[in-house]
GUPATI-733172 format. One record per residue (C-alpha): x, y, z; residue in three letters; residue number from 1. Coordinates in Angstrom, 2 decimals. Layout:
BEGIN
+---------+---------+---------+-----+-----+
|      c1 |      c2 |      c3 | res |   n |
+---------+---------+---------+-----+-----+
|       X |       Y |       Z | ALA | NUM |
...
+---------+---------+---------+-----+-----+
# end
This chain:
BEGIN
+---------+---------+---------+-----+-----+
|      c1 |      c2 |      c3 | res |   n |
+---------+---------+---------+-----+-----+
| -169.52 | -122.10 |    5.13 | MET |   1 |
| -168.37 | -121.19 |    1.68 | VAL |   2 |
| -169.26 | -117.66 |    0.48 | LEU |   3 |
| -171.07 | -117.31 |   -2.72 | ASP |   4 |
| -171.47 | -113.99 |   -4.77 | LYS |   5 |
| -174.75 | -113.14 |   -2.88 | ILE |   6 |
| -173.07 | -113.56 |    0.58 | ASP |   7 |
| -170.16 | -111.41 |   -0.59 | SER |   8 |
| -172.57 | -108.77 |   -1.78 | THR |   9 |
| -174.41 | -108.86 |    1.64 | ILE |  10 |
| -171.08 | -108.53 |    3.46 | LEU |  11 |
| -170.02 | -105.68 |    1.24 | SER |  12 |
| -173.16 | -103.73 |    1.75 | GLU |  13 |
| -173.13 | -104.22 |    5.52 | LEU |  14 |
| -169.45 | -103.32 |    5.67 | ALA |  15 |
| -170.35 | -100.01 |    3.99 | ALA |  16 |
| -173.38 |  -99.36 |    6.14 | ASN |  17 |
| -174.23 | -101.79 |    9.01 | ALA |  18 |
| -177.53 | -100.04 |    9.51 | ARG |  19 |
| -178.83 | -100.82 |    5.99 | VAL |  20 |
| -182.45 | -102.09 |    6.28 | SER |  21 |
| -183.42 | -105.62 |    5.35 | GLN |  22 |
| -185.71 | -104.09 |    2.75 | VAL |  23 |
| -182.86 | -101.95 |    1.14 | ASP |  24 |
| -180.46 | -104.83 |    1.40 | LEU |  25 |
| -182.99 | -107.09 |   -0.33 | SER |  26 |
| -183.51 | -104.65 |   -3.16 | ALA |  27 |
| -179.79 | -104.29 |   -3.73 | ARG |  28 |
| -179.10 | -107.99 |   -3.58 | VAL |  29 |
| -182.22 | -109.15 |   -5.46 | GLY |  30 |
| -183.54 | -111.52 |   -2.70 | LEU |  31 |
| -186.42 | -111.42 |   -0.35 | SER |  32 |
| -186.06 | -109.85 |    2.99 | SER |  33 |
| -186.54 | -113.26 |    4.56 | THR |  34 |
| -183.85 | -114.74 |    2.45 | ALA |  35 |
| -181.49 | -111.85 |    3.36 | ILE |  36 |
| -182.23 | -112.31 |    7.11 | ALA |  37 |
| -181.52 | -116.01 |    6.88 | ARG |  38 |
| -178.22 | -115.49 |    5.02 | ARG |  39 |
| -177.24 | -112.64 |    7.44 | GLN |  40 |
| -177.93 | -114.91 |   10.37 | ARG |  41 |
| -175.82 | -117.69 |    8.79 | ALA |  42 |
| -172.89 | -115.18 |    8.18 | LEU |  43 |
| -173.10 | -114.20 |   11.87 | GLU |  44 |
| -173.25 | -117.88 |   13.20 | GLU |  45 |
| -170.35 | -118.89 |   10.94 | SER |  46 |
| -168.20 | -116.03 |   12.28 | GLY |  47 |
| -167.94 | -113.86 |    9.10 | PHE |  48 |
| -169.84 | -111.13 |   10.99 | ILE |  49 |
| -168.55 | -110.70 |   14.48 | ARG |  50 |
| -170.33 | -107.43 |   15.35 | SER |  51 |
| -171.93 | -104.36 |   14.14 | TYR |  52 |
| -170.17 | -101.09 |   15.00 | GLN |  53 |
| -170.86 |  -97.36 |   14.61 | ALA |  54 |
| -168.17 |  -95.33 |   12.96 | VAL |  55 |
| -167.75 |  -92.38 |   15.30 | LEU |  56 |
| -166.54 |  -88.95 |   14.31 | ASP |  57 |
| -163.52 |  -88.73 |   16.72 | LEU |  58 |
| -163.10 |  -85.03 |   16.17 | GLY |  59 |
| -166.56 |  -84.53 |   17.78 | ARG |  60 |
| -165.07 |  -86.13 |   20.88 | PHE |  61 |
| -161.96 |  -83.76 |   20.68 | GLY |  62 |
| -159.66 |  -86.57 |   19.50 | LEU |  63 |
| -158.03 |  -84.81 |   16.64 | ALA |  64 |
| -154.51 |  -86.28 |   17.06 | THR |  65 |
| -153.64 |  -89.83 |   15.90 | THR |  66 |
| -150.20 |  -91.09 |   17.04 | VAL |  67 |
| -148.36 |  -94.09 |   15.82 | VAL |  68 |
| -145.97 |  -95.35 |   18.57 | VAL |  69 |
| -143.32 |  -97.92 |   17.73 | ARG |  70 |
| -142.18 |  -99.78 |   20.77 | ILE |  71 |
| -139.04 | -101.93 |   21.36 | THR |  72 |
| -138.95 | -104.14 |   24.46 | LEU |  73 |
| -135.85 | -104.90 |   26.52 | ASP |  74 |
| -136.30 | -108.69 |   25.67 | SER |  75 |
| -138.35 | -110.61 |   23.27 | GLN |  76 |
| -138.96 | -113.43 |   25.84 | SER |  77 |
| -142.48 | -114.80 |   26.41 | ASP |  78 |
| -142.36 | -113.18 |   29.89 | GLU |  79 |
| -141.64 | -109.77 |   28.45 | ALA |  80 |
| -144.27 | -110.02 |   25.69 | LEU |  81 |
| -146.88 | -111.17 |   28.18 | LYS |  82 |
| -146.05 | -108.47 |   30.66 | ALA |  83 |
| -146.26 | -105.72 |   27.97 | PHE |  84 |
| -149.49 | -107.00 |   26.54 | GLU |  85 |
| -151.09 | -107.27 |   29.98 | ALA |  86 |
| -150.14 | -103.62 |   30.49 | GLY |  87 |
| -151.11 | -102.10 |   27.11 | VAL |  88 |
| -154.68 | -103.51 |   27.16 | VAL |  89 |
| -155.16 | -101.42 |   30.30 | GLU |  90 |
| -154.14 |  -98.06 |   28.59 | CYS |  91 |
| -157.35 |  -96.11 |   27.92 | PRO |  92 |
| -155.78 |  -94.00 |   25.11 | SER |  93 |
| -154.65 |  -97.02 |   23.09 | VAL |  94 |
| -157.10 |  -98.07 |   20.40 | VAL |  95 |
| -154.91 | -100.66 |   18.59 | ARG |  96 |
| -151.81 | -102.56 |   19.29 | CYS |  97 |
| -149.92 | -104.95 |   16.97 | PHE |  98 |
| -147.10 | -107.44 |   17.71 | LEU |  99 |
| -144.73 | -106.87 |   14.81 | MET | 100 |
| -141.91 | -108.57 |   12.96 | SER | 101 |
| -138.91 | -106.49 |   12.15 | GLY | 102 |
| -137.06 | -103.89 |   14.27 | SER | 103 |
| -140.10 | -102.87 |   16.33 | ASP | 104 |
| -141.77 | -105.29 |   18.71 | ASP | 105 |
| -145.05 | -103.55 |   18.76 | TYR | 106 |
| -146.94 | -100.68 |   17.04 | VAL | 107 |
| -149.51 |  -98.97 |   19.04 | VAL | 108 |
| -152.08 |  -96.48 |   17.83 | ILE | 109 |
| -153.07 |  -93.72 |   20.26 | VAL | 110 |
| -155.84 |  -91.13 |   19.98 | LEU | 111 |
| -155.27 |  -87.77 |   21.78 | ALA | 112 |
| -156.82 |  -84.38 |   21.87 | ARG | 113 |
| -153.52 |  -82.57 |   20.99 | ASP | 114 |
| -149.82 |  -82.75 |   21.40 | ILE | 115 |
| -150.12 |  -81.78 |   25.06 | GLU | 116 |
| -152.56 |  -84.54 |   25.69 | ASP | 117 |
| -150.31 |  -86.98 |   24.02 | PHE | 118 |
| -147.45 |  -85.79 |   26.23 | GLU | 119 |
| -149.64 |  -86.65 |   29.22 | ARG | 120 |
| -150.47 |  -90.12 |   27.73 | ILE | 121 |
| -146.84 |  -90.68 |   26.97 | HIS | 122 |
| -145.76 |  -89.72 |   30.59 | ARG | 123 |
| -148.66 |  -91.41 |   32.56 | THR | 124 |
| -149.48 |  -94.49 |   30.41 | GLU | 125 |
| -146.98 |  -95.45 |   27.74 | LEU | 126 |
| -143.73 |  -94.86 |   29.48 | SER | 127 |
| -144.98 |  -96.83 |   32.61 | ARG | 128 |
| -145.60 |  -99.96 |   30.52 | LEU | 129 |
| -143.46 | -102.87 |   31.55 | PRO | 130 |
| -140.30 | -103.94 |   29.73 | ARG | 131 |
| -140.06 | -100.98 |   27.40 | ILE | 132 |
| -136.55 | -100.24 |   25.99 | ALA | 133 |
| -137.55 |  -97.63 |   23.44 | ARG | 134 |
| -140.64 |  -95.56 |   22.36 | LEU | 135 |
| -140.79 |  -93.68 |   19.15 | GLU | 136 |
| -143.78 |  -91.61 |   18.17 | SER | 137 |
| -145.05 |  -90.20 |   14.91 | SER | 138 |
| -147.97 |  -87.89 |   14.55 | PHE | 139 |
| -150.41 |  -88.51 |   11.63 | ALA | 140 |
| -150.85 |  -85.34 |    9.72 | LEU | 141 |
| -154.01 |  -86.48 |    7.71 | ARG | 142 |
| -155.83 |  -89.67 |    7.32 | GLU | 143 |
| -156.01 |  -90.74 |    3.69 | ILE | 144 |
| -157.74 |  -94.26 |    3.82 | VAL | 145 |
| -159.70 |  -95.86 |    6.61 | ASN | 146 |
| -161.56 |  -98.89 |    5.66 | ARG | 147 |
| -162.88 | -101.56 |    7.89 | ALA | 148 |
| -162.41 | -104.15 |    4.99 | VAL | 149 |
| -160.38 | -103.71 |    1.76 | PRO | 150 |
| -162.61 | -103.75 |   -1.27 | PRO | 151 |
| -160.56 | -106.55 |   -2.72 | SER | 152 |
| -162.07 | -108.93 |   -0.20 | VAL | 153 |
| -165.38 | -108.66 |   -2.18 | PHE | 154 |
| -163.62 | -108.61 |   -5.56 | GLY | 155 |
| -164.04 | -104.81 |   -6.01 | LYS | 156 |
| -161.35 | -102.41 |   -6.91 | PRO | 157 |
| -160.84 |  -99.39 |   -4.65 | ALA | 158 |
| -162.99 |  -96.46 |   -5.74 | ARG | 159 |
| -160.95 |  -93.71 |   -7.19 | PRO | 160 |
| -160.85 |  -90.47 |   -5.35 | ALA | 161 |
| -163.72 |  -88.13 |   -6.40 | GLN | 162 |
| -162.43 |  -84.69 |   -7.41 | ARG | 163 |
| -164.33 |  -81.66 |   -6.35 | LYS | 164 |
| -165.53 |  -79.67 |   -9.42 | ARG | 165 |
| -164.88 |  -76.03 |   -9.58 | ARG | 166 |
| -167.92 |  -73.84 |   -9.91 | ALA | 167 |
| -167.93 |  -72.43 |  -13.39 | GLU | 168 |
| -168.05 |  -68.57 |  -13.66 | ALA | 169 |
+---------+---------+---------+-----+-----+
# end
């Protein structure tokens, strides 16, 4: 399936708000609700849309601390990689894991309540993973950008940050 401008607009709107109604989507795109539904189904069937997810406020769950953990294994053999990967998918505090190029073998993103909670996660989950030679953790101070899809995918520039206006006296 080759995406046209209408498909890109549908995907852009759904990426911004997966709960947008067919009626609202049809008004924004300029097609009937039936045509929107047909195109959306085709985008799902062709794999452009894999799922619809709710974006949760992690702070409401007490998960206020994001930790980036850089991991080096004792070997880069297939056996070591497979053993580590089999272990890390079982860690309940890990939300993302990337196999990397460069000096780190993996980067893992962990969500924790606070520093004490991360210490527990480090001790009971991460340090017990197989084949680890080194763990190095950094705490995120503040999230600046969190996008599911970069705007450039849809041919749009990133929106400039909106400044808060001061109340005039």
